[in-house]
C-alpha positions in Angstrom: 0.1 -0.1 -0.2 1.2 3.5 -0.8 -0.1 6.8 -0.1 1.0 10.4 -1.4 0.9 13.5 0.6 1.4 16.9 0.1 3.1 19.2 2.9 3.2 22.8 3.2 5.3 24.2 5.9 5.5 28.1 6.3 7.5 29.7 9.4 7.0 33.6 9.6 8.7 36.2 11.8 7.5 39.4 12.4 9.9 42.0 14.0 8.8 44.6 16.2 11.9 46.7 14.6 13.8 46.3 11.7 16.4 43.7 11.6 20.1 45.6 10.2 21.8 42.0 9.6 20.7 38.1 9.9 22.3 34.9 9.4 20.0 31.4 9.7 20.3 27.8 9.3 17.6 25.4 8.2 17.0 21.8 8.1 13.9 21.5 5.9 14.8 19.5 2.9 12.8 16.4 2.8 14.9 13.1 2.8 14.4 9.8 0.6 14.0 6.6 2.4 13.4 3.3 1.6 9.7 3.8 2.7 9.4 7.3 1.7 10.2 8.8 -2.2 10.2 12.8 -2.5 8.8 13.9 -5.8 9.2 17.3 -5.3 10.2 20.4 -3.2 10.2 24.0 -3.6 11.4 26.6 -1.4 10.6 30.4 -0.9 12.3 33.0 1.3 11.2 36.2 1.5 13.3 38.6 1.3 15.3 36.5 -1.2 18.7 36.2 0.9 21.9 37.7 -0.4 23.2 35.9 -3.2 20.6 33.7 -4.0 19.7 34.6 -7.9 17.6 37.8 -8.9 15.0 39.0 -6.7 11.4 38.3 -8.4 12.7 35.1 -9.9 11.6 31.9 -8.8 14.8 29.3 -7.9 15.1 26.7 -9.8 16.4 23.0 -8.4 19.9 23.5 -9.8 19.8 27.1 -8.0 18.6 25.4 -4.9 21.1 22.5 -4.8 23.8 24.8 -5.1 22.9 26.1 -1.2 22.9 22.6 0.0 24.9 20.3 2.2 25.1 16.9 3.7 25.5 16.4 7.6 27.0 13.2 8.9 23.8 11.5 8.9 22.9 12.5 5.2 20.1 15.1 6.1 20.8 18.2 3.7 20.8 21.6 5.2 21.1 25.2 3.7 21.9 28.5 5.1 21.1 32.1 4.1 21.7 35.5 5.2 20.1 39.2 4.7 22.8 42.3 4.8 20.1 44.6 4.6 17.0 46.3 6.6 13.8 43.9 6.8 11.0 43.6 9.1 9.3 40.4 8.5 11.2 36.9 7.5 8.8 34.2 5.6 10.4 30.6 4.7 7.8 28.4 2.8 8.5 25.0 2.0 6.4 22.4 0.4 6.8 19.0 -1.5 5.2 16.1 -2.2 5.9 12.5 -0.3 4.9 8.6 -1.2 5.1 6.7 1.7 5.5 2.9 1.6 4.0 0.7 4.5 7.2 -0.4 6.6 7.5 -3.5 8.3 5.6 -3.6 11.7 7.9 -3.8 14.7 7.7 -7.7 16.0 7.5 -8.4 19.7 7.8 -11.8 19.2 11.2 -11.9 17.5 14.6 -10.7 17.7 17.2 -10.6 20.4 16.5 -9.6 24.0 17.4 -6.1 24.7 20.3 -6.7 27.3 22.2 -8.8 24.5 21.7 -5.5 22.2 23.0 -3.3 25.0 25.9 -5.7 25.5 26.9 -5.4 22.0 26.6 -1.9 21.6 29.3 -1.5 24.4 32.9 -0.3 23.2 35.7 -2.9 23.4 39.1 -3.2 21.6 39.1 -4.5 18.4 34.8 -3.9 17.9 34.1 -2.5 14.4 32.3 0.7 14.8 28.7 0.3 13.4 25.7 3.1 12.3 23.9 2.7 15.9 26.9 3.5 18.1 26.8 7.3 18.2 23.2 6.9 18.9 23.6 5.0 22.4 25.9 8.0 23.5 24.5 11.2 25.5 23.6 13.8 23.6 22.6 17.4 24.8 18.8 17.0 24.8 18.8 13.2 25.4 21.5 12.6 28.0 21.1 9.3 30.2 20.8 9.3 34.2 19.4 7.1 36.7 16.1 8.1 37.0 15.5 7.6 33.3 17.1 4.3 33.5 14.6 3.2 36.5 11.8 4.6 34.0 13.2 2.3 31.3 13.3 -0.9 33.3 9.5 -0.6 33.7 9.4 -1.5 29.8 12.3 -3.3 29.3 12.0 -5.9 32.3 13.3 -9.4 32.3 15.0 -10.5 29.1 12.0 -9.4 26.8 13.1 -8.7 23.3 14.3 -5.4 22.4 11.1 -4.6 20.2 8.6 -5.8 22.8 10.6 -3.4 25.4 10.5 -0.7 22.5 7.0 -0.9 22.3 6.2 -1.0 25.7 8.4 2.1 26.5 6.5 4.0 23.9 3.2 3.3 25.4 4.4 4.1 28.6 5.3 7.3 27.8 2.1 8.2 26.1 0.3 7.1 29.3 2.5 8.8 31.9 3.1 12.1 30.2 0.4 14.8 29.3 0.6 16.5 25.9 0.7 19.9 27.1 1.5 22.8 24.6 3.7 25.6 26.2 4.3 23.8 29.1 8.1 23.2 27.8 10.7 25.1 25.5 12.5 23.6 22.6 15.5 23.8 25.0 13.8 21.1 27.5 15.9 18.5 28.2 14.5 14.7 28.2 14.9 14.5 31.9 12.8 17.7 33.1 10.3 16.7 30.7 10.0 13.4 32.4 10.2 15.2 36.1 7.1 17.4 35.2 5.3 14.3 33.0 4.5 16.9 30.5 5.6 18.3 27.2 5.0 18.4 23.2 6.2 15.7 20.7 9.7 16.6 21.0 9.7 16.1 24.8 7.9 12.7 24.5 10.9 11.6 21.7 13.7 12.8 23.8 12.0 11.0 26.7 12.1 7.9 24.8 15.9 8.2 23.6 17.2 9.2 26.7 15.3 6.4 28.7 16.8 3.7 26.2 20.4 5.4 26.2 20.2 5.1 29.8 19.9 1.3 29.2 22.8 1.2 26.9 20.5 1.1 23.8 20.8 3.2 20.6 17.9 5.9 19.4 17.7 8.4 17.3 15.3 11.5 16.9 13.3 11.9 13.7 11.8 15.3 12.8 8.8 15.3 10.4 5.1 15.8 9.6 2.1 14.1 10.8 -1.3 13.8 9.0 -4.1 14.1 11.2 -7.7 13.2 10.7 -10.3 15.4 12.6 -13.4 13.2 13.7 -16.1 12.3 10.9 -18.1 15.2 9.7 -15.7 17.9 10.9 -13.8 19.5 8.2 -9.8 19.4 8.3 -8.7 23.2 9.1 -5.6 24.2 7.0 -2.7 25.0 8.9 -4.2 22.8 11.9 -1.4 20.3 11.5 2.3 20.8 13.0 5.8 19.9 12.9 6.2 16.3 14.5 8.9 14.1 16.0 9.2 10.6 17.1 12.2 8.2 17.9 13.7 5.2 16.4 15.2 2.5 18.2 18.3 0.1 17.0 17.2 -3.4 16.5 20.1 -5.6 14.8 17.4 -8.1 13.3 14.7 -5.8 12.3 16.6 -2.4 11.8 15.4 1.1 13.0 12.2 0.8 14.7 10.2 3.7 14.3 8.1 4.5 17.1 5.6 7.5 17.9 5.3 7.8 22.2 3.5 11.0 21.5 0.2 8.7 19.8 1.4 5.5 20.9 1.8 4.0 17.7 4.5 3.0 15.3 5.3 5.3 12.5 3.3 4.7 9.6 1.6 6.3 6.7 0.7 9.2 8.2 4.2 9.9 9.2 6.6 12.2 6.5 10.1 12.0 7.7 12.1 15.1 7.2 15.5 14.4 8.7 17.2 12.6 11.7 20.0 13.0 14.4 21.0 12.4 18.0 18.4 14.9 19.4 16.4 17.8 18.3 19.7 20.1 18.1 21.2 18.2 15.2 17.7 18.8 12.9 15.9 22.0 14.0 14.0 23.3 11.3 15.4 27.0 11.3 17.8 28.7 13.8 19.5 32.2 13.0 21.2 35.2 14.7 20.4 38.5 13.7 21.3 42.4 14.8 18.1 44.5 15.7 14.4 43.4 15.4 13.5 43.7 18.9 11.0 41.1 20.0 9.7 38.8 17.4 6.2 37.1 16.9 6.4 33.8 15.6 3.8 32.1 13.3 4.3 28.3 12.0 1.8 26.8 9.9 2.2 22.9 8.8 -0.8 21.2 6.3 -0.3 18.0 5.6 -3.0 16.6 3.0 -3.5 13.7 0.6 -2.1 14.6 -3.0 -4.7 15.0 -5.5 -3.8 13.2 -9.0 -2.9 15.7 -11.4 -1.3 18.3 -9.3 1.9 19.3 -10.6 5.1 18.8 -8.2 8.4 20.2 -8.7 11.5 18.5 -9.2 13.6 18.0 -6.2 17.0 19.2 -6.4 19.6 17.1 -6.0 22.8 17.3 -4.1 
């Protein structure tokens, strides 16, 4: 089974005072994976960044590709700057993603979690593997004793890694309250667990840090989620938001994509943007600027089924 989803993500900053100079870095380029193929990506930035072509002309794929760089995990980033006065910044990203069903985590198969943790321990002569760095601490998902104790409730006995991961996903969903504005982008996993609330970013960080506290490898995935309103209620444009979930490394089943915010494995509703050790590696947009005063931020994300016959631009290569 496959589905096509159209994603539209707009970030708008309106500044109290004019910005004199600004430099931004972004992670907004969706990636191709075995379960996701991106058939189009358009980027609009207003005002047009310095050195990004001619004002008033749309950037083509070759022009966009010139500004992209890859990080160690294969995500594509870009940076841009303005050395002129402006009072508003708008970054508009849109694309179409074709999603295939990925294998569901099988709790009855695979190794037990303790043997996986043992295999991830460093020892002389062991070849490095992809999962190794995702078992280490990172800024927002660092192991600690409280997180380890919390994780052991899910990873009890010698249950399989997949069974433990699914149990931890459901445990976080039950124990933490989804509460917007109860945390910030700088909230760490231990703090989110202690206050028992947060948003999808915090749910993912708690899952990742809890797994790392037991010596397991887990990574942070940023993306988008197709949300469906109750029957008979129209879907509001812009009602969706950026989303985040986690992936747990299982030697036999690969990366198990688990969404603790919704207590479901990631599926045909989950559009992958990028992955890293935690949010800090894949923040959608960040920057430094001179001037501006207080900034008002507006983010609108719309994820909808793509209708056959709609045009989709070619994605830039890099």
